[in-house]
LOMI-557409 format. One record per residue: residue number from 1; z, x, y of N, C-alpha, C in turn. Coordinates in steps of 0.1 Angstrom, whole numbers. Atoms other than C-alpha are relative to their C-alpha. Last residue first. Layout:
<atoms>
+-----+-------+-------+-------+-------+-------+-------+-------+-------+-------+
! num !   n.w !   n.u !   n.v !  ca.w !  ca.u !  ca.v !   c.w !   c.u !   c.v !
+-----+-------+-------+-------+-------+-------+-------+-------+-------+-------+
! NUM !     Z !     X !     Y !     Z !     X !     Y !     Z !     X !     Y !
...
+-----+-------+-------+-------+-------+-------+-------+-------+-------+-------+
</atoms>
This chain:
<atoms>
+-----+-------+-------+-------+-------+-------+-------+-------+-------+-------+
! num !   n.w !   n.u !   n.v !  ca.w !  ca.u !  ca.v !   c.w !   c.u !   c.v !
+-----+-------+-------+-------+-------+-------+-------+-------+-------+-------+
! 225 !     4 !   -11 !    -8 !  2378 !  2451 !  1865 !     7 !    14 !    -9 !
! 224 !    -9 !    -9 !    -3 !  2383 !  2420 !  1844 !    -7 !    14 !     3 !
! 223 !    -5 !    -9 !     8 !  2354 !  2399 !  1845 !    10 !     8 !     5 !
! 222 !   -15 !     0 !    10 !  2356 !  2367 !  1863 !     4 !     9 !    -8 !
! 221 !   -15 !    -2 !    -8 !  2338 !  2379 !  1895 !    11 !    -4 !   -12 !
! 220 !    -3 !   -12 !    -5 !  2305 !  2389 !  1873 !    15 !    -2 !     8 !
! 219 !    -5 !    -6 !    11 !  2303 !  2353 !  1858 !     4 !    16 !     2 !
! 218 !   -15 !     6 !     7 !  2308 !  2338 !  1888 !     1 !     6 !   -10 !
! 217 !   -12 !    -7 !   -11 !  2276 !  2363 !  1907 !    14 !    -7 !    -8 !
! 216 !    -3 !   -12 !     5 !  2256 !  2353 !  1874 !     9 !     6 !     8 !
! 215 !    -7 !    -4 !    10 !  2259 !  2317 !  1878 !     4 !    14 !    -7 !
! 214 !   -14 !     3 !     0 !  2251 !  2319 !  1912 !     9 !     2 !   -11 !
! 213 !    -9 !    -7 !    -8 !  2222 !  2337 !  1909 !    12 !     0 !    -1 !
! 212 !    -3 !   -12 !    10 !  2209 !  2316 !  1878 !     5 !    11 !    11 !
! 211 !   -10 !     3 !    10 !  2215 !  2287 !  1901 !     3 !    12 !    -8 !
! 210 !   -14 !     0 !    -7 !  2196 !  2302 !  1932 !     8 !    -2 !    -9 !
! 209 !    -2 !   -13 !    -2 !  2164 !  2308 !  1907 !    14 !     4 !     8 !
! 208 !    -5 !    -2 !    11 !  2167 !  2271 !  1895 !     1 !    18 !     3 !
! 207 !   -13 !     2 !     1 !  2165 !  2261 !  1932 !     4 !     3 !   -16 !
! 206 !    -9 !    -7 !    -9 !  2135 !  2282 !  1939 !    15 !    -5 !    -3 !
! 205 !   -15 !    -1 !     7 !  2116 !  2270 !  1912 !     9 !     9 !     8 !
! 204 !   -10 !    -5 !    -8 !  2082 !  2259 !  1925 !    15 !     1 !    -6 !
! 203 !    -9 !    10 !    -6 !  2058 !  2252 !  1899 !    12 !     7 !     8 !
! 202 !   -14 !    -1 !     5 !  2029 !  2277 !  1895 !    10 !    -6 !     5 !
! 201 !   -13 !     7 !    -7 !  1994 !  2268 !  1898 !    13 !     2 !    -6 !
! 200 !   -16 !    -2 !     7 !  1969 !  2295 !  1886 !    11 !    -6 !     7 !
! 199 !   -12 !     1 !    -8 !  1933 !  2286 !  1898 !    12 !    -2 !   -11 !
! 198 !    -9 !     0 !     8 !  1899 !  2300 !  1886 !    11 !     3 !     7 !
! 197 !   -11 !     3 !    -8 !  1868 !  2295 !  1906 !    11 !    -2 !   -10 !
! 196 !    -8 !     3 !     8 !  1834 !  2305 !  1896 !    15 !     1 !     8 !
! 195 !   -14 !    -7 !     5 !  1803 !  2317 !  1912 !     9 !   -14 !    -7 !
! 194 !    -9 !     1 !   -12 !  1773 !  2296 !  1927 !    17 !     4 !    -3 !
! 193 !     2 !    -7 !   -11 !  1745 !  2305 !  1902 !     7 !    -1 !    11 !
! 192 !     9 !   -12 !     4 !  1755 !  2279 !  1874 !    -5 !     5 !    13 !
! 191 !    14 !     5 !     1 !  1784 !  2258 !  1890 !   -12 !    14 !    -4 !
! 190 !    12 !    -7 !     2 !  1822 !  2265 !  1883 !   -14 !    -7 !     1 !
! 189 !    14 !    10 !    -7 !  1856 !  2251 !  1882 !   -12 !    11 !     2 !
! 188 !    14 !    -7 !    -1 !  1884 !  2261 !  1861 !    -9 !    -8 !     6 !
! 187 !    12 !     7 !    -4 !  1921 !  2252 !  1865 !   -10 !     9 !     3 !
! 186 !    13 !   -11 !    -4 !  1951 !  2270 !  1848 !   -10 !   -10 !     2 !
! 185 !    14 !     4 !     3 !  1984 !  2249 !  1851 !   -10 !     9 !     3 !
! 184 !    12 !     1 !   -11 !  2023 !  2257 !  1855 !   -11 !    -4 !    -8 !
! 183 !    -3 !    17 !    -5 !  2055 !  2250 !  1831 !   -11 !     1 !    11 !
! 182 !    -8 !     0 !   -14 !  2059 !  2291 !  1832 !     0 !   -13 !     2 !
! 181 !   -14 !    -4 !     1 !  2047 !  2291 !  1795 !     9 !    -1 !    10 !
! 180 !    -7 !     9 !     5 !  2018 !  2272 !  1804 !    15 !     1 !    -4 !
! 179 !    -4 !    11 !   -10 !  2008 !  2298 !  1828 !     7 !   -12 !    -7 !
! 178 !    -7 !    -4 !   -11 !  2010 !  2325 !  1801 !     4 !   -10 !     9 !
! 177 !   -13 !     2 !     8 !  1993 !  2303 !  1773 !    12 !    10 !     9 !
! 176 !    -7 !    13 !     0 !  1967 !  2298 !  1800 !    10 !     0 !    -9 !
! 175 !    -7 !     1 !   -13 !  1962 !  2338 !  1807 !     7 !   -16 !     1 !
! 174 !   -15 !    -2 !    -6 !  1963 !  2344 !  1773 !     3 !    -4 !    10 !
! 173 !   -12 !     6 !     9 !  1934 !  2321 !  1765 !    14 !     3 !     1 !
! 172 !    -3 !    13 !    -5 !  1915 !  2334 !  1794 !     9 !    -8 !    -8 !
! 171 !    -9 !    -1 !   -15 !  1915 !  2369 !  1781 !     4 !   -13 !     8 !
! 170 !   -11 !    -1 !    -2 !  1907 !  2360 !  1744 !     6 !     1 !    12 !
! 169 !    -5 !    15 !     0 !  1873 !  2355 !  1741 !    11 !    -3 !    -1 !
! 168 !    -6 !     2 !    16 !  1866 !  2393 !  1727 !     3 !   -19 !     3 !
! 167 !   -14 !     6 !    -3 !  1841 !  2402 !  1755 !     7 !    -7 !   -12 !
! 166 !   -12 !    -9 !     3 !  1815 !  2429 !  1749 !    13 !    -8 !    -1 !
! 165 !     3 !    -7 !    13 !  1784 !  2408 !  1752 !    11 !     8 !    -6 !
! 164 !     3 !   -14 !     0 !  1800 !  2384 !  1779 !    -4 !     7 !   -15 !
! 163 !    14 !     0 !    -5 !  1798 !  2345 !  1780 !    -4 !    14 !     2 !
! 162 !     3 !   -10 !   -10 !  1827 !  2346 !  1757 !   -13 !    -3 !     4 !
! 161 !    11 !     3 !    -8 !  1844 !  2321 !  1731 !     0 !     9 !     7 !
! 160 !    11 !    -6 !     5 !  1866 !  2337 !  1705 !   -12 !    -3 !    10 !
! 159 !    -4 !   -16 !     4 !  1895 !  2314 !  1710 !   -14 !     5 !    -3 !
! 158 !     1 !     1 !    16 !  1882 !  2280 !  1727 !     1 !    18 !    -1 !
! 157 !   -14 !    -2 !     6 !  1892 !  2280 !  1765 !     4 !     2 !   -16 !
! 156 !    -7 !   -13 !    -6 !  1858 !  2287 !  1778 !    14 !     1 !    -4 !
! 155 !    -2 !    -8 !    14 !  1843 !  2256 !  1757 !     5 !    13 !     2 !
! 154 !    -8 !     6 !     6 !  1842 !  2230 !  1785 !     1 !     5 !   -13 !
! 153 !   -10 !     3 !    -1 !  1833 !  2254 !  1810 !     8 !   -10 !   -11 !
! 152 !    -7 !   -12 !    -4 !  1806 !  2268 !  1795 !    16 !    -3 !     4 !
! 151 !    -3 !    -6 !    15 !  1791 !  2235 !  1786 !     9 !    10 !    -3 !
! 150 !   -10 !     9 !     7 !  1795 !  2226 !  1822 !     1 !     2 !   -15 !
! 149 !     4 !    15 !     3 !  1777 !  2256 !  1832 !    14 !    -8 !    -5 !
! 148 !    -3 !     6 !    12 !  1796 !  2285 !  1850 !    -9 !   -14 !    -5 !
! 147 !    -5 !    13 !     2 !  1788 !  2309 !  1878 !     0 !    -3 !   -14 !
! 146 !    12 !    13 !     3 !  1766 !  2338 !  1881 !     4 !   -15 !    -2 !
! 145 !     9 !    -3 !    10 !  1792 !  2356 !  1902 !   -10 !    -8 !    -3 !
! 144 !    15 !     4 !    -4 !  1800 !  2350 !  1936 !    -6 !     4 !    -9 !
! 143 !    12 !   -13 !     0 !  1838 !  2353 !  1927 !   -11 !    -9 !     4 !
! 142 !    16 !     8 !    -2 !  1867 !  2325 !  1934 !    -9 !    13 !     3 !
! 141 !    11 !   -12 !     1 !  1903 !  2335 !  1927 !   -14 !   -10 !    -3 !
! 140 !    13 !     4 !     3 !  1930 !  2306 !  1935 !   -11 !    15 !     1 !
! 139 !     6 !   -13 !     1 !  1968 !  2313 !  1932 !   -16 !    -2 !    -6 !
! 138 !    12 !    -2 !     4 !  1985 !  2280 !  1941 !    -7 !    13 !     0 !
! 137 !     7 !    -7 !    -9 !  2022 !  2273 !  1943 !   -12 !     5 !    -9 !
! 136 !     2 !   -13 !     6 !  2032 !  2242 !  1930 !     1 !     9 !    10 !
! 135 !    -2 !     0 !    14 !  2051 !  2209 !  1936 !    -2 !    15 !    -7 !
! 134 !   -17 !     2 !     3 !  2056 !  2203 !  1972 !     3 !     4 !   -16 !
! 133 !    -2 !    14 !     0 !  2024 !  2222 !  1979 !    11 !    -4 !    -2 !
! 132 !   -12 !     5 !     6 !  2016 !  2259 !  1985 !     2 !   -14 !     5 !
! 131 !     0 !    11 !    -9 !  1982 !  2279 !  1993 !    14 !    -7 !   -10 !
! 130 !   -13 !     9 !     6 !  1973 !  2311 !  1977 !     5 !    -8 !    11 !
! 129 !    -5 !     7 !    -9 !  1936 !  2324 !  1982 !    14 !    -4 !    -4 !
! 128 !   -13 !     4 !     8 !  1920 !  2354 !  1962 !    11 !    -9 !    14 !
! 127 !   -10 !     8 !   -10 !  1885 !  2358 !  1974 !    13 !    -6 !   -11 !
! 126 !   -12 !     7 !     6 !  1864 !  2380 !  1953 !     8 !    -5 !     8 !
! 125 !   -14 !     3 !    -8 !  1833 !  2391 !  1969 !     4 !   -10 !   -12 !
! 124 !    -3 !    15 !    -6 !  1802 !  2405 !  1951 !    14 !     0 !     8 !
! 123 !    -9 !     2 !    -7 !  1790 !  2438 !  1929 !     1 !   -17 !     8 !
! 122 !     7 !    -8 !   -12 !  1760 !  2444 !  1907 !     9 !    -3 !    16 !
! 121 !     4 !   -14 !    -1 !  1782 !  2436 !  1880 !    -9 !     6 !     7 !
! 120 !     6 !    -4 !   -12 !  1796 !  2404 !  1892 !    -3 !    14 !    -1 !
! 119 !    11 !    11 !    -3 !  1808 !  2383 !  1863 !   -11 !     3 !     8 !
! 118 !    12 !     0 !     9 !  1824 !  2415 !  1851 !   -12 !   -10 !     1 !
! 117 !     9 !   -12 !    -2 !  1844 !  2418 !  1881 !   -11 !     1 !    -7 !
! 116 !     7 !     1 !   -12 !  1857 !  2382 !  1880 !   -11 !    11 !     1 !
! 115 !    11 !     8 !     2 !  1868 !  2386 !  1844 !   -10 !     0 !    12 !
! 114 !    14 !    -7 !    12 !  1885 !  2418 !  1849 !    -8 !   -10 !     1 !
! 113 !     6 !   -11 !   -10 !  1907 !  2398 !  1882 !   -15 !     9 !    -8 !
! 112 !     9 !     2 !    -5 !  1912 !  2372 !  1856 !    -8 !     6 !     9 !
! 111 !    12 !     7 !     7 !  1927 !  2392 !  1832 !    -9 !    -7 !     8 !
! 110 !     5 !   -15 !     5 !  1949 !  2413 !  1857 !   -14 !    -7 !    -6 !
! 109 !    11 !    -6 !   -11 !  1962 !  2381 !  1872 !   -11 !    11 !    -2 !
! 108 !    10 !    10 !    -5 !  1973 !  2371 !  1839 !    -9 !     2 !    11 !
! 107 !     9 !     0 !    11 !  1989 !  2405 !  1829 !   -12 !   -11 !     5 !
! 106 !     7 !   -12 !    -4 !  2007 !  2405 !  1863 !   -12 !     1 !   -11 !
! 105 !     9 !     6 !   -11 !  2021 !  2370 !  1852 !   -12 !    12 !     5 !
! 104 !    11 !     9 !     6 !  2032 !  2385 !  1819 !    -9 !    -4 !    11 !
! 103 !    11 !    -5 !    10 !  2051 !  2413 !  1834 !   -11 !   -10 !    -5 !
! 102 !     8 !    -7 !    -7 !  2067 !  2395 !  1863 !    -9 !     9 !   -10 !
! 101 !     2 !   -13 !     6 !  2081 !  2368 !  1840 !   -10 !     7 !     5 !
! 100 !    12 !    -1 !    14 !  2087 !  2338 !  1861 !     3 !    16 !    -7 !
!  99 !    -6 !    -6 !    10 !  2111 !  2321 !  1889 !   -12 !     3 !   -11 !
!  98 !     2 !     5 !    11 !  2093 !  2314 !  1922 !     9 !    10 !   -11 !
!  97 !    -6 !    -9 !    12 !  2108 !  2317 !  1956 !    -5 !    -6 !   -11 !
!  96 !   -11 !     3 !     4 !  2087 !  2296 !  1981 !     5 !     8 !   -12 !
!  95 !     1 !     4 !     9 !  2058 !  2315 !  2003 !    14 !    -3 !    -7 !
!  94 !   -11 !    -1 !     8 !  2059 !  2320 !  2038 !    -4 !    -8 !   -13 !
!  93 !   -11 !    -5 !    -6 !  2030 !  2328 !  2062 !    14 !    -1 !    -8 !
!  92 !    -6 !     8 !    -8 !  2005 !  2316 !  2038 !    11 !     7 !     5 !
!  91 !   -13 !     7 !     4 !  1985 !  2343 !  2019 !     5 !   -10 !    13 !
!  90 !    -7 !    12 !   -12 !  1951 !  2351 !  2021 !    11 !    -6 !    -5 !
!  89 !   -10 !     8 !     4 !  1933 !  2380 !  1999 !     6 !    -6 !    13 !
!  88 !    -5 !     5 !   -12 !  1897 !  2395 !  2000 !    12 !   -10 !    -2 !
!  87 !   -10 !    12 !     5 !  1882 !  2416 !  1975 !     5 !    -4 !    14 !
!  86 !   -10 !     2 !   -11 !  1849 !  2432 !  1979 !    10 !    -9 !    -3 !
!  85 !    -6 !    15 !    -4 !  1831 !  2444 !  1947 !    11 !     1 !    13 !
!  84 !     2 !     4 !   -11 !  1811 !  2476 !  1948 !     4 !   -12 !     4 !
!  83 !     9 !    14 !    -1 !  1809 !  2478 !  1912 !    -2 !    -4 !    14 !
!  82 !    13 !    -4 !     7 !  1826 !  2514 !  1911 !   -11 !   -10 !     0 !
!  81 !     7 !   -10 !    -8 !  1851 !  2502 !  1937 !   -14 !     3 !    -6 !
!  80 !     6 !     9 !   -11 !  1862 !  2472 !  1916 !    -9 !     7 !    11 !
!  79 !    13 !     8 !     4 !  1862 !  2492 !  1884 !    -2 !    -9 !    15 !
!  78 !    12 !    -8 !     4 !  1885 !  2519 !  1901 !   -13 !    -9 !    -3 !
!  77 !     7 !    -8 !   -12 !  1906 !  2494 !  1918 !   -11 !     7 !    -3 !
!  76 !    14 !     5 !     5 !  1918 !  2472 !  1885 !   -13 !     7 !    11 !
!  75 !     1 !    -1 !    12 !  1955 !  2485 !  1886 !   -16 !     1 !    -6 !
!  74 !     0 !   -16 !     1 !  1954 !  2483 !  1922 !    -2 !     6 !   -15 !
!  73 !    13 !    -3 !    -4 !  1944 !  2447 !  1921 !    -1 !    13 !    -2 !
!  72 !    15 !     5 !     9 !  1967 !  2437 !  1894 !   -12 !     6 !     7 !
!  71 !     3 !   -12 !    13 !  1994 !  2458 !  1913 !    -7 !    -7 !   -10 !
!  70 !     4 !   -15 !    -5 !  1987 !  2439 !  1946 !     0 !     7 !   -13 !
!  69 !    15 !    -2 !    -4 !  1986 !  2404 !  1930 !    -3 !    16 !     2 !
!  68 !     6 !     1 !    14 !  2023 !  2410 !  1916 !   -16 !     2 !     2 !
!  67 !     0 !   -13 !     6 !  2034 !  2426 !  1951 !    -7 !    -1 !   -16 !
!  66 !     9 !    -5 !    -2 !  2023 !  2392 !  1966 !    -3 !    16 !    -5 !
!  65 !    16 !     4 !     4 !  2039 !  2370 !  1944 !   -10 !     8 !     5 !
!  64 !     9 !    -4 !   -14 !  2074 !  2387 !  1948 !   -15 !     1 !    -5 !
!  63 !    16 !    -6 !    -1 !  2090 !  2369 !  1916 !    -2 !     2 !    18 !
!  62 !     7 !     6 !   -10 !  2127 !  2357 !  1910 !   -11 !    13 !     0 !
!  61 !    -9 !    -7 !    -9 !  2137 !  2365 !  1873 !    -7 !    -4 !    16 !
!  60 !     1 !     8 !   -13 !  2126 !  2350 !  1841 !     8 !     8 !    12 !
!  59 !   -12 !    -6 !    -7 !  2121 !  2372 !  1810 !    -2 !    -5 !    15 !
!  58 !     1 !    -2 !   -12 !  2097 !  2350 !  1790 !    14 !     8 !     6 !
!  57 !   -10 !    10 !    -8 !  2095 !  2353 !  1754 !    -2 !     6 !    15 !
!  56 !   -11 !    -2 !     1 !  2063 !  2369 !  1741 !    10 !    -9 !     9 !
!  55 !    -4 !    -8 !   -10 !  2032 !  2350 !  1734 !    14 !     5 !     0 !
!  54 !   -15 !     0 !     0 !  2023 !  2344 !  1699 !     3 !     7 !    16 !
!  53 !    -6 !    12 !    10 !  1985 !  2332 !  1693 !    16 !     4 !     3 !
!  52 !     4 !    13 !     1 !  1971 !  2351 !  1723 !     3 !   -11 !    -7 !
!  51 !    -9 !     6 !   -12 !  1997 !  2380 !  1728 !    -9 !   -14 !     0 !
!  50 !   -14 !     2 !     1 !  1989 !  2388 !  1690 !     5 !    -9 !    11 !
!  49 !    -1 !    15 !     8 !  1950 !  2386 !  1698 !    15 !    -4 !    -4 !
!  48 !     4 !    12 !    -7 !  1954 !  2408 !  1728 !    -2 !   -12 !    -9 !
!  47 !   -11 !     5 !    -9 !  1977 !  2433 !  1709 !    -8 !   -12 !     6 !
!  46 !   -10 !     2 !     6 !  1951 !  2438 !  1680 !    10 !    -9 !    10 !
!  45 !     0 !    12 !     4 !  1925 !  2443 !  1703 !     7 !    -8 !    -5 !
!  44 !     2 !     7 !   -12 !  1942 !  2470 !  1724 !    -5 !   -16 !    -4 !
!  43 !   -10 !     4 !    -4 !  1948 !  2486 !  1691 !     2 !    -9 !     9 !
!  42 !    -4 !    11 !    10 !  1914 !  2485 !  1678 !    14 !    -3 !     8 !
!  41 !     9 !     8 !    -4 !  1903 !  2503 !  1713 !     8 !   -13 !   -10 !
!  40 !    -5 !     4 !   -13 !  1934 !  2529 !  1707 !   -11 !   -13 !     6 !
!  39 !   -13 !     6 !     4 !  1921 !  2533 !  1672 !     4 !    -4 !    15 !
!  38 !     1 !    11 !     5 !  1885 !  2541 !  1685 !    13 !    -8 !    -4 !
!  37 !     7 !    13 !   -12 !  1895 !  2562 !  1713 !    -2 !   -12 !   -11 !
!  36 !   -13 !     3 !    -5 !  1917 !  2583 !  1685 !    -4 !    -8 !    10 !
!  35 !    -6 !     5 !     7 !  1887 !  2587 !  1662 !    13 !    -7 !    10 !
!  34 !     5 !    11 !     0 !  1866 !  2599 !  1692 !     7 !   -12 !    -9 !
!  33 !     1 !     6 !   -11 !  1891 !  2627 !  1699 !    -7 !   -16 !     1 !
!  32 !   -16 !     3 !     2 !  1895 !  2636 !  1662 !     1 !    -9 !    15 !
!  31 !    -4 !    15 !    10 !  1858 !  2636 !  1659 !    12 !    -4 !     2 !
!  30 !     8 !    11 !    -6 !  1854 !  2660 !  1693 !     1 !   -13 !   -10 !
!  29 !    -7 !     5 !   -12 !  1883 !  2685 !  1682 !    -8 !   -14 !     5 !
!  28 !   -10 !     6 !     7 !  1864 !  2690 !  1648 !     8 !    -9 !    11 !
!  27 !     8 !    10 !     5 !  1831 !  2701 !  1667 !    14 !   -12 !    -7 !
!  26 !     5 !    10 !    -9 !  1852 !  2721 !  1691 !    -4 !   -12 !    -6 !
!  25 !   -11 !     8 !    -2 !  1870 !  2739 !  1661 !    -4 !   -12 !    11 !
!  24 !    -6 !    -3 !   -10 !  1834 !  2745 !  1648 !    15 !    -6 !     2 !
!  23 !    -4 !     7 !    -7 !  1821 !  2737 !  1616 !    12 !     8 !    11 !
!  22 !    14 !     4 !    -8 !  1798 !  2760 !  1597 !    10 !    -7 !    12 !
!  21 !     2 !   -11 !    -6 !  1828 !  2775 !  1574 !    -7 !    -3 !    16 !
!  20 !   -10 !     0 !   -10 !  1833 !  2740 !  1561 !    -2 !    10 !    11 !
!  19 !     0 !   -11 !    -6 !  1799 !  2740 !  1545 !    14 !     2 !    10 !
!  18 !    13 !    -7 !     4 !  1796 !  2710 !  1520 !     1 !    14 !     9 !
!  17 !     3 !    -2 !    17 !  1830 !  2692 !  1516 !   -10 !     9 !    -1 !
!  16 !   -14 !    -9 !     7 !  1842 !  2698 !  1552 !    -5 !     2 !   -13 !
!  15 !     1 !   -13 !     1 !  1808 !  2683 !  1562 !    10 !    11 !    -3 !
!  14 !    11 !    -8 !     8 !  1810 !  2655 !  1541 !    -2 !    15 !     6 !
!  13 !    -1 !    -2 !    13 !  1845 !  2646 !  1556 !   -11 !     8 !   -10 !
!  12 !    -7 !   -15 !     0 !  1834 !  2651 !  1591 !     5 !     1 !   -13 !
!  11 !     8 !   -12 !    -1 !  1807 !  2626 !  1583 !     5 !    12 !     4 !
!  10 !     8 !    -2 !    11 !  1828 !  2600 !  1567 !    -8 !    12 !     2 !
!   9 !    -8 !    -9 !    10 !  1856 !  2603 !  1594 !    -9 !     4 !   -14 !
!   8 !    -3 !   -14 !    -5 !  1829 !  2595 !  1620 !    10 !     6 !   -11 !
!   7 !     8 !    -8 !     0 !  1817 !  2565 !  1602 !     3 !    14 !     3 !
!   6 !    -1 !    -5 !    15 !  1852 !  2551 !  1591 !   -14 !     9 !     2 !
!   5 !   -11 !    -3 !     3 !  1860 !  2549 !  1631 !    -2 !     6 !   -17 !
!   4 !     1 !   -13 !    -7 !  1830 !  2535 !  1644 !     9 !    10 !    -6 !
!   3 !    13 !    -5 !     3 !  1832 !  2507 !  1618 !    -5 !    13 !     5 !
!   2 !    -5 !    -5 !    12 !  1872 !  2503 !  1625 !   -18 !     6 !    -8 !
!   1 !    -4 !   -17 !     1 !  1861 !  2504 !  1661 !     5 !     1 !   -12 !
+-----+-------+-------+-------+-------+-------+-------+-------+-------+-------+
</atoms>
């Protein structure tokens, strides 16, 4: 982005110095819009880097897991539909209450869904399966893309390592940091030509949420009216 920004500003400066009267307002506007786009792109890269190396403090609250996944899918809908990707979501009848940061977990889901779409440039199937055991709530994302080799799986969590030509190599690192901050685990599986699976396992925090709610109620009740 800095390279592109520098080039366009140099061209604009040169034209203004040589024959400013020949430059139309529309041409100047085009240069400004390109500069704004590159600044926005650079800003996104810097934010991704900062989120990867310095995750924000968690704002814990009771979570609606279905809504978080729905929000992430809706945000990605234009790319999902443009590539002809089909998304199937499966939930158990009941899901235990989880405590977590809704914004950060939505970001984690978004990153994985985006990775899956990029792994299926000609369309495919993304299956999102939620299961529950005695310790964790598992959300498994399985795509029908090109898959991952053993060497790619071993390096995929390295900063800046990416299998995509335009990737930053920070998306999954951010996911891992967010999941670990919640006391969870990120599991990656895949084979060449057979797609890949990314499973986010979040600990069940129902008792913690109830305790927070009780403490909050007790505090409010003791306050003078």
